[in-house]
N, C-alpha and C positions, 0 to 999 in steps of 0.2 A: 683622245681618251674619252671625252664627253660623248662623242659620236658613237663609240663602241658601247658605252654604258646605255645610251638611249636605245641602240639596237637590241641589246640584251633585254632591256626593260620591255621591249615590244615583242621580241621573238620568243623568249622563254615561255610566257603565258600562252602564246599561240601554238607553240610546239606541244606543250603538255595538253592543251585543249584538243588538238587534232588527234593525239595518241589516245586520249580518253574517248573521244567520239568514235574513232576507228574500232576500239574495243567493243563499243556498243553495237556498231554495225556487224562485227563478227559474231557477237553473241546473239543478235536478232536473227541472223541467217542460220546459225547453227541450231538454235532452239526451234526455228521453223522447220528445218529439215528433220530434226528428231521427232517433232510432234507429228509430222506426216507419216513417220514410221510407227506411230502409236506409242511413243515413249513419254512418260511423265516422270521427271527426275529432278534431283537437286544436286548438282556437282559442286561441292564446297570449294574445290581448287579454282574453279572458274570465278566464283565470287570473291575468293581471296585475292586473285590476280586483279580483278576489277577494283577491289578496295585499295590495293597498293597503287594502281594507276590513278585512282581518285585522290589519294593522299598526295601524290606528286602534283596533280592539277590544283588541289586545294591550297597547297603551299604557296602557289603564286597568286591565289585569289585573296588571301587574308590581308595582304598589304597593298592590294591594288587600289590606287587613289580613286578610280572610277571604272565603270564598265563600258567598254567600247562596243560598237556595233558588231564587231567580230565576236566578242564574248556572248552577246545576246543571241546572235545568229546560231552559234554553236549550241547554246543552251536550248533554244527552241528546237533545233534539229534532234538533239538527244531526247528531249521530251516527246517528240513525234515518234521516234523509234520505240520508246517505251510504250507508247499508247497503241501502236499498230501491231506490236509483237503478240503472238498467241501465248496465253498463260500456260506455263509448263512446269513451274517449280512446285506447284501445289494444286490440289483439287478442291480446296476450301471454297473457291469462288463458285463451284458447281453446287456446293451445299447452300450457299447464299441464295442462288437462283432457284434451287429446289424448294427452299422454304417459301420463297415468294410464290412459286407455283402452287404449293399447298394452300397458302392463304387465299389467293385471288382466283385460281382456277378450280380447285377442289373444295374450297371452303372448309379446310381442315387445319387444325392447330399443330404445328411441329413440336409443341410442348406436350402433346398427348399421343402423337403418332410417330412410330419409328420408321426410318427409311426402308429398312429391310422387311418390314411388314406389308409394304405396298408393292405392286407390280413395277418392274424396272421401267424407267422413263429415260428420255434423252438427257435429263438432268442428273438422275441418280445412278445410272449405269457406271459412270466413271469412278464412283467412290464407294460402291457397295462392298468392295473387298477391304476397305479401310476399317480399323477397329471402331471409329466413332460412328459408323453407319448403324451400329446397334445401340446407339445412345440418342437421347432426345436432344433437340437443338439447344446449344448453350447460349445463343445470342439473345440480347435483350430486346424488349418490345420496340424501342425506337428503330433499331436496325431491321427488325422484322417488318415494321411498317414501311420502311424505305424499300425493302425487297418486294413487298406486295405492290407498291406503286410502280416499281420498275417492271414487274411482271405485267401489270395492266398496260403500261405505256408501250411495252415491247410486243403486245398482243400474244404473249406466251411463246415468243420466238427466241431460240437460244442465242444466235449471233447478235441480234439487236439487244438482247438482255445483257450480254457481255459488254457491248459498246456502251450502254447506259450505265452499267456498273463502273466502268473505267471513267466515264464522264463524271459520275458522282464523286469518285475519289480524286479526280483532277480538280474539281471545285474545292474539295477539302484541302488539297495540297496548296492551292492558290490562297485560300483563307489563312492557312498556317504560315505561308510565306509572308503574307501581309502583316500578320501578328508579329512575326520575327522582325520585320522591318520597323514596326512601331516600337519594338522593345530594344533594338540594337542600333538602328539608323546606320547600318553597314551593308552596302550593296553586295560586297564580296561574300559576307556571311550568308546572306539570303540566297545568293546564287549557289554557293557551296552546299547549302541545305537542299535546294530543289534538285540538284544534279547528283546528290549522294546516291551511290549504287543501292544501298539498302532501302532508301526511300523510293527510288524509281522502280526497283524490281518488285517490291512488295506493296506498292501503292497503285502503280499504273500498269506495269507489265503483268503481274499476277495480283489482282486486287485482294486486299485484306481489310478488316474492319479496324485494326489497331490504330491507324492514322487518326481516326476520329476521336479516340481517347486522348491522343496527344494534342489534338486541336482543342478539345474541351479543357484540358489542364492548362494549356498555354493561354487560352482566353481568361481562365480563372486567375492566373498569375497577373495578367495585364489589368484585370478589373478586380484585384483582390480586396479592395476596400468598398466594393459595390455589392449589392445583394445578388446580382446576376452571377457572381463568381461561383457560388454553391450550386445554383441552377445549372450552370454549364457543366460542372463535375457530375451532377446527377444525370444529365443528358449522356455523359460519357459512360456512366454505370449502366444506363439503359441501352448502350451499344454492346458492351461486354462487362460482365460482373467484376472483372479485375480492377475496374476503375474505382471500386469501393475503397481501396487502400488510400486514395487521395482525399476522401471526404473530410477526415478530421482536421485537415490543414486549412479549411475555409469556413469554419463555423464560429470564429472568435468574435465577430462583429455582426450587427444587424441580423441576429439569428432568426427572429420572427419573420422578417421580410423574406429571408432566404428560404425558410421552411414553407412559407405560404407559396412563394413562386415555384418551388420544387414540387409541392403537392399539386399545383395546377397543371404543371407539365406532365407529371406522372398520370394523373387522371385523364388528361386529354389524349395521351398516346395510348394508354391501355384501353380507354373507352373506344377509340377509333378501331383498334384491333378486335375488340369484342363485337363490333358491328359486322366485321368480316367473317369471323369464326369464333364462337364462344369458347372460353377456356377459363380455368380457375387460376387465381393468383398463386395459389400454393403449387400448382403444376408448373407455372412459370419459374418460380423460385427454385424448385427442386431440379428442373431441367438446367437452369443456369449454374447451379452449384455442382451437380453430379455429371451433367453432360459434358462439362469442360475438363473433367478429371481424366488424367492419362492412366492407362492400365499399368504403367511402369514408371518408377521414379529413379531409375538407375543413371540418369544424367545429372542429378543434383550433386552439389558439392559435398553434402553430408554423407551421401552414399559411399564416397571414396574414403571417408574418414572413419567408417564403422566396419566391424568384422563382417566378412561375407556370410558367416553362419546365421546372421540375424534374418528373420523373416521380412518380407516386403512390407507388411503392416507395421512392424516395429520400426523399420527405417522411416516409413512415412510419418509415424507419430513423433519420432525424434526430430525429423526435418521440420515438421509443423511447429514443434515446441521451440526449436532454435529460431525459426523465422519469426515466431510471435515475440520472442524475447528481443530480437534485433529490431523489429518494428516498434515495439514499445519503447525501446531505448531511443530510437530516432524521434519518436513523438515527444518524449520527455526533454531531449536536448533542444528540440525546436520550441516547445512551450516555455522553456527556461531561457530562451534566446541565446543558447550556446552555439547554434548553427543557423544559417540563413534558411529562408523558405526554399530557395532553389536547391541548396545542398540537401535539404531534407527530402525533397521530391525526387531528386536524382538517386539518392541512396535508397529510397523506398522502391523505386521502379527497377533497381538493379540488384541490390543485395538480397532483398527478401525473396524474389523469384529465383535467384541463383542458388540460394540455400534449399529452396523447396522443390523446384522443378528443373533447375539447371538452365533456364532460358533456352529451351530446346531448339526453337526455331527462330530464324532471323527477324521475322516480323514482331516477335516479342520484345525486340530492342528498340522499336520505333519511338516509344514514349521517352526512354532514356536519351536516345539520339536527338530528339527534338529539343529536349530540355538542355542538352549539352551545348547547343548553339546559342543559348541565352547567357552563358557564362561571359562576364564582361572583364575578364582578366587574361593574362598571357597564357594561362593553362588551357584556354578554350580549344585551340587546335589539337593539343595532345589528347584531351578527353574525347573530342569528336573522332579523331583517328582511332583511338582505342576502342570506342564503342562500335565504330564501323567495322573494324577488323573482328571484334567479338561477334558481331552479327553475321559477318561473312563466313565464319567457321562455326556458326551456331549449332549444326547437327553433331559436332564433335562433343565428347564428354567435357564437363565443366573444367577440370584441371587442364586439359589440352587447350581450351579456349583461353584460360588465364595465362598459360605459358606463351601462347602465340601473341596475345595482346602485349604482354610485357616485353617480349623480344622485339616486336615491331615498334613499340613505343621508343625503345632505346635507339633503334635505327632512325626513326623519324626525328628524334631529338637531335641526332647528329646531322641529318640532311637538311632539315628545315631552315636553320640559321643561314645556310649558304644561299638558299633562294631568297630569304628575307633580306639578306645583306645586299644582294644584287638589286632587288626591287627598291629598297629604301635608299640606297646610294644613287640609283638612277633618278629617283624623285628629287633628291637633294641637288644632284648635278644639274638636272633640267631646270629646277627652280632657281639655282644660283646663276645659271647662264641667262635665264630670262631677266633676272634683276640687273645683269650687266649690259643688256641691250640698250641702245639709244631709245629714248622715249617715242620717237616717231616710228620705230619699227614694231612697237607693241600693238596688239589687236585688242 
């Protein structure tokens, strides 16, 4: 009996790891073939299946006493697959590289020049048909500076630029994994984060900037009593304006040191960009606010609760009002110590965008997903799986996302204890058997 339990303890994680790795092999081959045919696409069912396979794999990781060489080897293999795959689920990465091309090659500011107003280039041609090609760049000065440096290092070459962009996000992923380890001291949790399909797909396979907001917020939580916490969140805001929602949670102590450090970082980054191509701060702020606004808000949860006869502007105003009320409620609950900092941040990164925009795309879930791994209670796996599934079906309307998440949560709640029971009982049996061995047989 003990031998069978030991075998189950070893075989089940390996089988789930192999299945999950094979899904990534198939996904990498399939997207490579589609990209050669000239297709850029986002198939929700593929990512939903990947999320289900990940949940199966993660269920064996939560209770793993340690990571074996097999686990590490599988993890490295999947990471390499994500790195070498051609980006196909979004053309945002071309926008990043195009902004870098404007800064360093043309010495123009993407805060003042529209992509559609310039002749097509190897960077802009893939996204000129997208609605945001007629909007100014919404990305903050820190991200713009990073893209300008990538353009310089790549000598304005597309393939090398993509490789450097993936390398940049790989560094961010490793930093985030290190912070998670410092906060949880759980190898299985860190591995489950690094190999999460939402994280891999929208960080390494198809790079996005949202990971760096998650990294900034995670560092701020880790150093919440130090002045650098606010500086970190300010750096996240200078990647994407959405990070401004997290600023009020890190201003309670050492305010002057935090403001001084933040001011130094802002002046240094904006000053460096000014040396490359002059622009006004007002242009930057307007581009960040209006450049990131979608022409439609019919994915938000509020949209489905209001009469269809209302105009789009009315729906937006109601959505904005509801989001503001909920956000203010979260702040009050946190300031009065009714909820923890982590709960407030998770609610802010999920509920407010869900009401306002519907969390349209999977990479918008990266901040919530990263914070979910920091939960130190038994609900952590449930929250992680819920957010992963929500991100996997992100392009669907908000009510559909909520329905899928609730349904899969119920399934996961039923299945996970079976895996946990096998792993925990195997640990107990192995430990008990070791205690019964003669002393001279122990190593």
